[in-house]
C-alpha positions as CSV (number, residue, x, y, z in Angstrom):
1,M,103.2,96.3,63.8
2,T,100.4,97.6,66.3
3,A,97.9,95.4,67.6
4,T,94.4,96.6,67.1
5,K,92.8,97.4,70.2
6,I,89.2,96.1,70.8
7,K,87.0,98.7,72.5
8,T,85.0,97.6,75.5
9,H,81.7,98.9,76.6
10,T,80.0,98.8,79.9
11,V,76.2,97.4,79.7
12,E,73.9,97.1,82.6
13,I,71.8,94.0,82.5
14,N,69.1,93.7,85.5
15,A,71.2,96.5,87.5
16,K,74.5,94.7,87.3
17,D,77.2,95.9,85.2
18,Y,79.1,94.0,82.5
19,Q,81.9,94.5,80.3
20,V,81.3,93.9,76.6
21,E,84.2,93.8,73.8
22,G,83.1,95.4,70.6
23,D,80.7,97.8,69.6
24,H,77.4,95.8,69.4
25,I,75.6,93.3,71.8
26,T,72.9,90.8,70.5
27,L,70.2,89.0,72.6
28,A,72.3,85.9,73.0
29,Q,75.1,88.0,74.7
30,I,72.6,89.7,76.9
31,R,71.1,86.4,77.9
32,Q,74.5,84.9,78.6
33,L,76.0,87.7,80.7
34,G,72.9,88.1,82.7
35,N,72.1,84.5,83.2
36,I,68.7,85.2,81.9
37,P,66.3,82.0,81.0
38,A,65.2,81.7,77.5
39,D,61.4,82.2,78.5
40,H,62.0,85.6,79.8
41,K,61.8,88.9,77.7
42,V,64.3,91.1,77.2
43,Y,64.1,94.9,76.9
44,H,66.4,97.7,76.1
45,E,65.8,100.6,78.4
46,V,65.6,103.9,76.5
47,P,64.8,107.5,77.6
48,Q,61.1,108.4,78.3
49,P,58.5,108.8,76.6
50,V,59.2,106.2,74.4
51,D,58.3,102.6,75.5
52,D,61.2,100.4,76.0
53,P,61.6,98.2,73.1
54,E,61.7,94.2,73.3
55,V,65.3,92.7,72.3
56,T,64.6,90.1,69.6
57,E,67.0,87.2,68.2
58,N,67.7,89.5,65.2
59,D,68.7,92.6,66.9
60,R,72.3,93.8,67.1
61,I,72.3,96.7,69.3
62,K,75.0,99.5,68.7
63,L,76.7,100.4,71.8
64,H,77.3,104.1,72.5
65,K,77.1,104.8,76.2
66,L,75.9,102.9,79.1
67,E,73.2,100.9,77.6
68,K,70.6,99.4,80.1
69,F,68.7,96.1,79.5
70,Y,66.2,94.3,81.6
71,S,64.5,91.0,81.8
72,V,60.8,90.3,82.5
73,S,59.4,86.8,83.6
74,P,56.6,85.3,81.7
75,S,54.6,85.4,85.1
76,I,54.8,89.0,84.9
77,T,52.5,91.0,82.7
78,G,54.0,94.6,83.1
79,G,56.5,96.5,84.8
80,R,60.3,95.9,85.2
81,V,62.0,93.6,87.1
């Protein structure tokens, strides 16, 4: 019997690469991998001209290519960290 190989993807969180098993990632996984505090907002970087969407607790993001995420401190009102 052949074991099913779990696919891994590279994700970038705050400019650092991480390996993720499976085809999806959640906010909890992003926070854990990137050591992101609960009070920081997390955004999924997408091509312009669309604004980067905030990742919420209910999101389950399908991983295709190198997906990029970044966090923003509550003390910052705009821009990227």
